Chimera marker file (.cmm) of the C-alpha trace (Angstrom):
<marker_set name="trace">
<marker id="1" x="-102.663" y="-87.047" z="17.192" r="1" g="1" b="0" radius="0.5"/>
<marker id="2" x="-100.957" y="-86.164" z="13.928" r="1" g="1" b="0" radius="0.5"/>
<marker id="3" x="-102.331" y="-83.354" z="11.771" r="1" g="1" b="0" radius="0.5"/>
<marker id="4" x="-104.225" y="-84.070" z="8.567" r="1" g="1" b="0" radius="0.5"/>
<marker id="5" x="-103.763" y="-80.593" z="7.153" r="1" g="1" b="0" radius="0.5"/>
<marker id="6" x="-100.928" y="-78.111" z="6.684" r="1" g="1" b="0" radius="0.5"/>
<marker id="7" x="-101.700" y="-74.396" z="6.669" r="1" g="1" b="0" radius="0.5"/>
<marker id="8" x="-100.144" y="-72.086" z="4.111" r="1" g="1" b="0" radius="0.5"/>
<marker id="9" x="-98.793" y="-68.876" z="5.641" r="1" g="1" b="0" radius="0.5"/>
<marker id="10" x="-101.641" y="-66.632" z="4.481" r="1" g="1" b="0" radius="0.5"/>
<marker id="11" x="-104.168" y="-69.082" z="5.959" r="1" g="1" b="0" radius="0.5"/>
<marker id="12" x="-102.446" y="-68.905" z="9.355" r="1" g="1" b="0" radius="0.5"/>
<marker id="13" x="-102.456" y="-65.098" z="9.245" r="1" g="1" b="0" radius="0.5"/>
<marker id="14" x="-106.090" y="-64.874" z="8.160" r="1" g="1" b="0" radius="0.5"/>
<marker id="15" x="-107.316" y="-67.440" z="10.674" r="1" g="1" b="0" radius="0.5"/>
<marker id="16" x="-105.593" y="-65.706" z="13.581" r="1" g="1" b="0" radius="0.5"/>
<marker id="17" x="-106.107" y="-62.073" z="12.598" r="1" g="1" b="0" radius="0.5"/>
<marker id="18" x="-108.923" y="-61.741" z="10.043" r="1" g="1" b="0" radius="0.5"/>
<marker id="19" x="-110.950" y="-64.967" z="9.707" r="1" g="1" b="0" radius="0.5"/>
<marker id="20" x="-113.575" y="-63.264" z="7.519" r="1" g="1" b="0" radius="0.5"/>
<marker id="21" x="-110.991" y="-63.361" z="4.708" r="1" g="1" b="0" radius="0.5"/>
<marker id="22" x="-110.981" y="-67.171" z="4.673" r="1" g="1" b="0" radius="0.5"/>
<marker id="23" x="-113.009" y="-68.971" z="2.035" r="1" g="1" b="0" radius="0.5"/>
<marker id="24" x="-116.112" y="-70.810" z="3.100" r="1" g="1" b="0" radius="0.5"/>
<marker id="25" x="-114.372" y="-74.161" z="2.540" r="1" g="1" b="0" radius="0.5"/>
<marker id="26" x="-111.305" y="-73.132" z="4.555" r="1" g="1" b="0" radius="0.5"/>
<marker id="27" x="-113.514" y="-71.943" z="7.390" r="1" g="1" b="0" radius="0.5"/>
<marker id="28" x="-115.483" y="-75.206" z="7.342" r="1" g="1" b="0" radius="0.5"/>
<marker id="29" x="-112.354" y="-77.378" z="7.468" r="1" g="1" b="0" radius="0.5"/>
<marker id="30" x="-110.667" y="-75.291" z="10.181" r="1" g="1" b="0" radius="0.5"/>
<marker id="31" x="-113.780" y="-75.066" z="12.349" r="1" g="1" b="0" radius="0.5"/>
<marker id="32" x="-114.262" y="-78.825" z="12.064" r="1" g="1" b="0" radius="0.5"/>
<marker id="33" x="-110.633" y="-79.410" z="13.097" r="1" g="1" b="0" radius="0.5"/>
<marker id="34" x="-111.027" y="-77.081" z="16.083" r="1" g="1" b="0" radius="0.5"/>
<marker id="35" x="-114.353" y="-78.652" z="17.091" r="1" g="1" b="0" radius="0.5"/>
<marker id="36" x="-112.906" y="-82.174" z="16.913" r="1" g="1" b="0" radius="0.5"/>
<marker id="37" x="-109.772" y="-81.144" z="18.807" r="1" g="1" b="0" radius="0.5"/>
<marker id="38" x="-107.735" y="-82.168" z="15.772" r="1" g="1" b="0" radius="0.5"/>
<marker id="39" x="-104.377" y="-80.681" z="14.945" r="1" g="1" b="0" radius="0.5"/>
<marker id="40" x="-103.268" y="-78.641" z="11.960" r="1" g="1" b="0" radius="0.5"/>
<marker id="41" x="-99.659" y="-78.411" z="10.862" r="1" g="1" b="0" radius="0.5"/>
<marker id="42" x="-97.692" y="-75.216" z="10.433" r="1" g="1" b="0" radius="0.5"/>
<marker id="43" x="-94.324" y="-75.313" z="8.683" r="1" g="1" b="0" radius="0.5"/>
<marker id="44" x="-91.425" y="-73.674" z="10.492" r="1" g="1" b="0" radius="0.5"/>
<marker id="45" x="-90.845" y="-71.532" z="7.389" r="1" g="1" b="0" radius="0.5"/>
<marker id="46" x="-94.223" y="-69.912" z="8.083" r="1" g="1" b="0" radius="0.5"/>
<marker id="47" x="-92.755" y="-68.306" z="11.210" r="1" g="1" b="0" radius="0.5"/>
<marker id="48" x="-90.108" y="-66.580" z="9.098" r="1" g="1" b="0" radius="0.5"/>
<marker id="49" x="-92.667" y="-65.480" z="6.519" r="1" g="1" b="0" radius="0.5"/>
<marker id="50" x="-94.931" y="-64.040" z="9.233" r="1" g="1" b="0" radius="0.5"/>
<marker id="51" x="-91.985" y="-62.179" z="10.795" r="1" g="1" b="0" radius="0.5"/>
<marker id="52" x="-91.052" y="-60.731" z="7.394" r="1" g="1" b="0" radius="0.5"/>
<marker id="53" x="-94.660" y="-59.672" z="6.765" r="1" g="1" b="0" radius="0.5"/>
<marker id="54" x="-94.782" y="-57.859" z="10.115" r="1" g="1" b="0" radius="0.5"/>
<marker id="55" x="-91.373" y="-56.274" z="9.529" r="1" g="1" b="0" radius="0.5"/>
<marker id="56" x="-92.495" y="-55.042" z="6.117" r="1" g="1" b="0" radius="0.5"/>
<marker id="57" x="-95.724" y="-53.589" z="7.498" r="1" g="1" b="0" radius="0.5"/>
<marker id="58" x="-97.907" y="-55.985" z="5.487" r="1" g="1" b="0" radius="0.5"/>
<marker id="59" x="-99.558" y="-57.297" z="8.663" r="1" g="1" b="0" radius="0.5"/>
<marker id="60" x="-100.876" y="-55.015" z="11.370" r="1" g="1" b="0" radius="0.5"/>
<marker id="61" x="-101.279" y="-55.896" z="15.021" r="1" g="1" b="0" radius="0.5"/>
<marker id="62" x="-99.029" y="-57.792" z="17.358" r="1" g="1" b="0" radius="0.5"/>
<marker id="63" x="-96.549" y="-60.315" z="16.043" r="1" g="1" b="0" radius="0.5"/>
<marker id="64" x="-95.989" y="-61.468" z="19.632" r="1" g="1" b="0" radius="0.5"/>
<marker id="65" x="-99.714" y="-62.174" z="20.062" r="1" g="1" b="0" radius="0.5"/>
<marker id="66" x="-99.888" y="-64.144" z="16.821" r="1" g="1" b="0" radius="0.5"/>
<marker id="67" x="-96.788" y="-66.172" z="17.727" r="1" g="1" b="0" radius="0.5"/>
<marker id="68" x="-98.112" y="-66.705" z="21.249" r="1" g="1" b="0" radius="0.5"/>
<marker id="69" x="-101.328" y="-68.154" z="19.826" r="1" g="1" b="0" radius="0.5"/>
<marker id="70" x="-99.383" y="-70.457" z="17.520" r="1" g="1" b="0" radius="0.5"/>
<marker id="71" x="-97.300" y="-71.630" z="20.447" r="1" g="1" b="0" radius="0.5"/>
<marker id="72" x="-100.024" y="-71.943" z="23.085" r="1" g="1" b="0" radius="0.5"/>
<marker id="73" x="-103.041" y="-73.224" z="21.144" r="1" g="1" b="0" radius="0.5"/>
<marker id="74" x="-102.812" y="-77.041" z="21.060" r="1" g="1" b="0" radius="0.5"/>
<marker id="75" x="-104.495" y="-77.191" z="17.647" r="1" g="1" b="0" radius="0.5"/>
<marker id="76" x="-101.249" y="-76.017" z="16.018" r="1" g="1" b="0" radius="0.5"/>
<marker id="77" x="-98.376" y="-78.432" z="15.452" r="1" g="1" b="0" radius="0.5"/>
<marker id="78" x="-95.158" y="-76.749" z="14.365" r="1" g="1" b="0" radius="0.5"/>
<marker id="79" x="-93.367" y="-78.912" z="11.815" r="1" g="1" b="0" radius="0.5"/>
<marker id="80" x="-89.618" y="-78.334" z="11.529" r="1" g="1" b="0" radius="0.5"/>
<marker id="81" x="-87.715" y="-78.278" z="8.283" r="1" g="1" b="0" radius="0.5"/>
<marker id="82" x="-85.888" y="-81.589" z="8.194" r="1" g="1" b="0" radius="0.5"/>
<marker id="83" x="-83.366" y="-83.152" z="5.852" r="1" g="1" b="0" radius="0.5"/>
<marker id="84" x="-86.228" y="-85.079" z="4.233" r="1" g="1" b="0" radius="0.5"/>
<marker id="85" x="-88.088" y="-81.830" z="3.570" r="1" g="1" b="0" radius="0.5"/>
<marker id="86" x="-84.966" y="-80.099" z="2.211" r="1" g="1" b="0" radius="0.5"/>
<marker id="87" x="-84.353" y="-83.086" z="-0.062" r="1" g="1" b="0" radius="0.5"/>
<marker id="88" x="-87.964" y="-82.939" z="-1.262" r="1" g="1" b="0" radius="0.5"/>
<marker id="89" x="-87.542" y="-79.223" z="-2.052" r="1" g="1" b="0" radius="0.5"/>
<marker id="90" x="-84.527" y="-80.072" z="-4.194" r="1" g="1" b="0" radius="0.5"/>
<marker id="91" x="-86.184" y="-82.918" z="-6.084" r="1" g="1" b="0" radius="0.5"/>
<marker id="92" x="-89.830" y="-81.880" z="-6.472" r="1" g="1" b="0" radius="0.5"/>
<marker id="93" x="-89.418" y="-79.890" z="-9.665" r="1" g="1" b="0" radius="0.5"/>
<marker id="94" x="-92.340" y="-77.823" z="-10.812" r="1" g="1" b="0" radius="0.5"/>
<marker id="95" x="-92.837" y="-74.171" z="-11.634" r="1" g="1" b="0" radius="0.5"/>
<marker id="96" x="-92.576" y="-72.650" z="-8.146" r="1" g="1" b="0" radius="0.5"/>
<marker id="97" x="-89.480" y="-70.582" z="-7.442" r="1" g="1" b="0" radius="0.5"/>
<marker id="98" x="-90.363" y="-69.095" z="-4.030" r="1" g="1" b="0" radius="0.5"/>
<marker id="99" x="-88.292" y="-71.040" z="-1.465" r="1" g="1" b="0" radius="0.5"/>
<marker id="100" x="-90.951" y="-70.664" z="1.250" r="1" g="1" b="0" radius="0.5"/>
<marker id="101" x="-93.702" y="-71.997" z="-1.029" r="1" g="1" b="0" radius="0.5"/>
<marker id="102" x="-91.463" y="-74.905" z="-1.978" r="1" g="1" b="0" radius="0.5"/>
<marker id="103" x="-90.684" y="-75.648" z="1.699" r="1" g="1" b="0" radius="0.5"/>
<marker id="104" x="-94.394" y="-75.596" z="2.570" r="1" g="1" b="0" radius="0.5"/>
<marker id="105" x="-95.216" y="-77.920" z="-0.342" r="1" g="1" b="0" radius="0.5"/>
<marker id="106" x="-92.359" y="-80.235" z="0.599" r="1" g="1" b="0" radius="0.5"/>
<marker id="107" x="-93.560" y="-80.313" z="4.210" r="1" g="1" b="0" radius="0.5"/>
<marker id="108" x="-97.048" y="-81.306" z="3.062" r="1" g="1" b="0" radius="0.5"/>
<marker id="109" x="-95.641" y="-83.982" z="0.771" r="1" g="1" b="0" radius="0.5"/>
<marker id="110" x="-93.235" y="-85.494" z="3.298" r="1" g="1" b="0" radius="0.5"/>
<marker id="111" x="-95.884" y="-85.623" z="6.039" r="1" g="1" b="0" radius="0.5"/>
<marker id="112" x="-98.668" y="-86.596" z="3.585" r="1" g="1" b="0" radius="0.5"/>
<marker id="113" x="-100.853" y="-83.659" z="4.597" r="1" g="1" b="0" radius="0.5"/>
<marker id="114" x="-103.463" y="-81.788" z="2.597" r="1" g="1" b="0" radius="0.5"/>
<marker id="115" x="-102.410" y="-78.179" z="2.155" r="1" g="1" b="0" radius="0.5"/>
<marker id="116" x="-104.937" y="-75.454" z="2.925" r="1" g="1" b="0" radius="0.5"/>
<marker id="117" x="-104.146" y="-72.572" z="0.579" r="1" g="1" b="0" radius="0.5"/>
<marker id="118" x="-105.529" y="-69.907" z="-1.723" r="1" g="1" b="0" radius="0.5"/>
<marker id="119" x="-102.178" y="-69.350" z="-3.435" r="1" g="1" b="0" radius="0.5"/>
<marker id="120" x="-102.995" y="-69.640" z="-7.139" r="1" g="1" b="0" radius="0.5"/>
<marker id="121" x="-99.434" y="-70.602" z="-8.107" r="1" g="1" b="0" radius="0.5"/>
<marker id="122" x="-99.456" y="-73.464" z="-5.605" r="1" g="1" b="0" radius="0.5"/>
<marker id="123" x="-102.931" y="-74.598" z="-6.679" r="1" g="1" b="0" radius="0.5"/>
<marker id="124" x="-101.871" y="-74.534" z="-10.345" r="1" g="1" b="0" radius="0.5"/>
<marker id="125" x="-98.737" y="-76.567" z="-9.611" r="1" g="1" b="0" radius="0.5"/>
<marker id="126" x="-100.723" y="-79.706" z="-8.687" r="1" g="1" b="0" radius="0.5"/>
<marker id="127" x="-97.741" y="-80.812" z="-6.598" r="1" g="1" b="0" radius="0.5"/>
<marker id="128" x="-99.694" y="-81.682" z="-3.472" r="1" g="1" b="0" radius="0.5"/>
<marker id="129" x="-103.218" y="-82.580" z="-2.327" r="1" g="1" b="0" radius="0.5"/>
<marker id="130" x="-104.971" y="-79.472" z="-1.091" r="1" g="1" b="0" radius="0.5"/>
<marker id="131" x="-108.064" y="-77.746" z="0.197" r="1" g="1" b="0" radius="0.5"/>
<marker id="132" x="-108.682" y="-74.725" z="-2.026" r="1" g="1" b="0" radius="0.5"/>
<link id1="1" id2="2" r="1" g="1" b="0" radius="0.2"/>
<link id1="2" id2="3" r="1" g="1" b="0" radius="0.2"/>
<link id1="3" id2="4" r="1" g="1" b="0" radius="0.2"/>
<link id1="4" id2="5" r="1" g="1" b="0" radius="0.2"/>
<link id1="5" id2="6" r="1" g="1" b="0" radius="0.2"/>
<link id1="6" id2="7" r="1" g="1" b="0" radius="0.2"/>
<link id1="7" id2="8" r="1" g="1" b="0" radius="0.2"/>
<link id1="8" id2="9" r="1" g="1" b="0" radius="0.2"/>
<link id1="9" id2="10" r="1" g="1" b="0" radius="0.2"/>
<link id1="10" id2="11" r="1" g="1" b="0" radius="0.2"/>
<link id1="11" id2="12" r="1" g="1" b="0" radius="0.2"/>
<link id1="12" id2="13" r="1" g="1" b="0" radius="0.2"/>
<link id1="13" id2="14" r="1" g="1" b="0" radius="0.2"/>
<link id1="14" id2="15" r="1" g="1" b="0" radius="0.2"/>
<link id1="15" id2="16" r="1" g="1" b="0" radius="0.2"/>
<link id1="16" id2="17" r="1" g="1" b="0" radius="0.2"/>
<link id1="17" id2="18" r="1" g="1" b="0" radius="0.2"/>
<link id1="18" id2="19" r="1" g="1" b="0" radius="0.2"/>
<link id1="19" id2="20" r="1" g="1" b="0" radius="0.2"/>
<link id1="20" id2="21" r="1" g="1" b="0" radius="0.2"/>
<link id1="21" id2="22" r="1" g="1" b="0" radius="0.2"/>
<link id1="22" id2="23" r="1" g="1" b="0" radius="0.2"/>
<link id1="23" id2="24" r="1" g="1" b="0" radius="0.2"/>
<link id1="24" id2="25" r="1" g="1" b="0" radius="0.2"/>
<link id1="25" id2="26" r="1" g="1" b="0" radius="0.2"/>
<link id1="26" id2="27" r="1" g="1" b="0" radius="0.2"/>
<link id1="27" id2="28" r="1" g="1" b="0" radius="0.2"/>
<link id1="28" id2="29" r="1" g="1" b="0" radius="0.2"/>
<link id1="29" id2="30" r="1" g="1" b="0" radius="0.2"/>
<link id1="30" id2="31" r="1" g="1" b="0" radius="0.2"/>
<link id1="31" id2="32" r="1" g="1" b="0" radius="0.2"/>
<link id1="32" id2="33" r="1" g="1" b="0" radius="0.2"/>
<link id1="33" id2="34" r="1" g="1" b="0" radius="0.2"/>
<link id1="34" id2="35" r="1" g="1" b="0" radius="0.2"/>
<link id1="35" id2="36" r="1" g="1" b="0" radius="0.2"/>
<link id1="36" id2="37" r="1" g="1" b="0" radius="0.2"/>
<link id1="37" id2="38" r="1" g="1" b="0" radius="0.2"/>
<link id1="38" id2="39" r="1" g="1" b="0" radius="0.2"/>
<link id1="39" id2="40" r="1" g="1" b="0" radius="0.2"/>
<link id1="40" id2="41" r="1" g="1" b="0" radius="0.2"/>
<link id1="41" id2="42" r="1" g="1" b="0" radius="0.2"/>
<link id1="42" id2="43" r="1" g="1" b="0" radius="0.2"/>
<link id1="43" id2="44" r="1" g="1" b="0" radius="0.2"/>
<link id1="44" id2="45" r="1" g="1" b="0" radius="0.2"/>
<link id1="45" id2="46" r="1" g="1" b="0" radius="0.2"/>
<link id1="46" id2="47" r="1" g="1" b="0" radius="0.2"/>
<link id1="47" id2="48" r="1" g="1" b="0" radius="0.2"/>
<link id1="48" id2="49" r="1" g="1" b="0" radius="0.2"/>
<link id1="49" id2="50" r="1" g="1" b="0" radius="0.2"/>
<link id1="50" id2="51" r="1" g="1" b="0" radius="0.2"/>
<link id1="51" id2="52" r="1" g="1" b="0" radius="0.2"/>
<link id1="52" id2="53" r="1" g="1" b="0" radius="0.2"/>
<link id1="53" id2="54" r="1" g="1" b="0" radius="0.2"/>
<link id1="54" id2="55" r="1" g="1" b="0" radius="0.2"/>
<link id1="55" id2="56" r="1" g="1" b="0" radius="0.2"/>
<link id1="56" id2="57" r="1" g="1" b="0" radius="0.2"/>
<link id1="57" id2="58" r="1" g="1" b="0" radius="0.2"/>
<link id1="58" id2="59" r="1" g="1" b="0" radius="0.2"/>
<link id1="59" id2="60" r="1" g="1" b="0" radius="0.2"/>
<link id1="60" id2="61" r="1" g="1" b="0" radius="0.2"/>
<link id1="61" id2="62" r="1" g="1" b="0" radius="0.2"/>
<link id1="62" id2="63" r="1" g="1" b="0" radius="0.2"/>
<link id1="63" id2="64" r="1" g="1" b="0" radius="0.2"/>
<link id1="64" id2="65" r="1" g="1" b="0" radius="0.2"/>
<link id1="65" id2="66" r="1" g="1" b="0" radius="0.2"/>
<link id1="66" id2="67" r="1" g="1" b="0" radius="0.2"/>
<link id1="67" id2="68" r="1" g="1" b="0" radius="0.2"/>
<link id1="68" id2="69" r="1" g="1" b="0" radius="0.2"/>
<link id1="69" id2="70" r="1" g="1" b="0" radius="0.2"/>
<link id1="70" id2="71" r="1" g="1" b="0" radius="0.2"/>
<link id1="71" id2="72" r="1" g="1" b="0" radius="0.2"/>
<link id1="72" id2="73" r="1" g="1" b="0" radius="0.2"/>
<link id1="73" id2="74" r="1" g="1" b="0" radius="0.2"/>
<link id1="74" id2="75" r="1" g="1" b="0" radius="0.2"/>
<link id1="75" id2="76" r="1" g="1" b="0" radius="0.2"/>
<link id1="76" id2="77" r="1" g="1" b="0" radius="0.2"/>
<link id1="77" id2="78" r="1" g="1" b="0" radius="0.2"/>
<link id1="78" id2="79" r="1" g="1" b="0" radius="0.2"/>
<link id1="79" id2="80" r="1" g="1" b="0" radius="0.2"/>
<link id1="80" id2="81" r="1" g="1" b="0" radius="0.2"/>
<link id1="81" id2="82" r="1" g="1" b="0" radius="0.2"/>
<link id1="82" id2="83" r="1" g="1" b="0" radius="0.2"/>
<link id1="83" id2="84" r="1" g="1" b="0" radius="0.2"/>
<link id1="84" id2="85" r="1" g="1" b="0" radius="0.2"/>
<link id1="85" id2="86" r="1" g="1" b="0" radius="0.2"/>
<link id1="86" id2="87" r="1" g="1" b="0" radius="0.2"/>
<link id1="87" id2="88" r="1" g="1" b="0" radius="0.2"/>
<link id1="88" id2="89" r="1" g="1" b="0" radius="0.2"/>
<link id1="89" id2="90" r="1" g="1" b="0" radius="0.2"/>
<link id1="90" id2="91" r="1" g="1" b="0" radius="0.2"/>
<link id1="91" id2="92" r="1" g="1" b="0" radius="0.2"/>
<link id1="92" id2="93" r="1" g="1" b="0" radius="0.2"/>
<link id1="93" id2="94" r="1" g="1" b="0" radius="0.2"/>
<link id1="94" id2="95" r="1" g="1" b="0" radius="0.2"/>
<link id1="95" id2="96" r="1" g="1" b="0" radius="0.2"/>
<link id1="96" id2="97" r="1" g="1" b="0" radius="0.2"/>
<link id1="97" id2="98" r="1" g="1" b="0" radius="0.2"/>
<link id1="98" id2="99" r="1" g="1" b="0" radius="0.2"/>
<link id1="99" id2="100" r="1" g="1" b="0" radius="0.2"/>
<link id1="100" id2="101" r="1" g="1" b="0" radius="0.2"/>
<link id1="101" id2="102" r="1" g="1" b="0" radius="0.2"/>
<link id1="102" id2="103" r="1" g="1" b="0" radius="0.2"/>
<link id1="103" id2="104" r="1" g="1" b="0" radius="0.2"/>
<link id1="104" id2="105" r="1" g="1" b="0" radius="0.2"/>
<link id1="105" id2="106" r="1" g="1" b="0" radius="0.2"/>
<link id1="106" id2="107" r="1" g="1" b="0" radius="0.2"/>
<link id1="107" id2="108" r="1" g="1" b="0" radius="0.2"/>
<link id1="108" id2="109" r="1" g="1" b="0" radius="0.2"/>
<link id1="109" id2="110" r="1" g="1" b="0" radius="0.2"/>
<link id1="110" id2="111" r="1" g="1" b="0" radius="0.2"/>
<link id1="111" id2="112" r="1" g="1" b="0" radius="0.2"/>
<link id1="112" id2="113" r="1" g="1" b="0" radius="0.2"/>
<link id1="113" id2="114" r="1" g="1" b="0" radius="0.2"/>
<link id1="114" id2="115" r="1" g="1" b="0" radius="0.2"/>
<link id1="115" id2="116" r="1" g="1" b="0" radius="0.2"/>
<link id1="116" id2="117" r="1" g="1" b="0" radius="0.2"/>
<link id1="117" id2="118" r="1" g="1" b="0" radius="0.2"/>
<link id1="118" id2="119" r="1" g="1" b="0" radius="0.2"/>
<link id1="119" id2="120" r="1" g="1" b="0" radius="0.2"/>
<link id1="120" id2="121" r="1" g="1" b="0" radius="0.2"/>
<link id1="121" id2="122" r="1" g="1" b="0" radius="0.2"/>
<link id1="122" id2="123" r="1" g="1" b="0" radius="0.2"/>
<link id1="123" id2="124" r="1" g="1" b="0" radius="0.2"/>
<link id1="124" id2="125" r="1" g="1" b="0" radius="0.2"/>
<link id1="125" id2="126" r="1" g="1" b="0" radius="0.2"/>
<link id1="126" id2="127" r="1" g="1" b="0" radius="0.2"/>
<link id1="127" id2="128" r="1" g="1" b="0" radius="0.2"/>
<link id1="128" id2="129" r="1" g="1" b="0" radius="0.2"/>
<link id1="129" id2="130" r="1" g="1" b="0" radius="0.2"/>
<link id1="130" id2="131" r="1" g="1" b="0" radius="0.2"/>
<link id1="131" id2="132" r="1" g="1" b="0" radius="0.2"/>
</marker_set>
């Protein structure tokens, strides 16, 4: 089963380490996906962002445990960065300059997924369908 949603990096981190920080709508969508044994997408760039957050001390806990959950829980589908996604990054335009944000948006666009995010810059860009 293909995912219907793509998780922004901060949503992945919150869901796996501090779910109380998710919005009510994010919690509802994620719990429904888990209950229905649906899948949610995670961009490969999210792994690098999570590693950088741990390395910089912005996330506490075990990086290995978080990565293990992403790898072992069948709800998560890791989506690689492909040539189509890189091409979409180059052609999408818009105000976002962060390469990771652009890769996540491009992943959502290429796979036609709704992005689950609280990132105000991404929301304001209107470049992809999302769950705010």
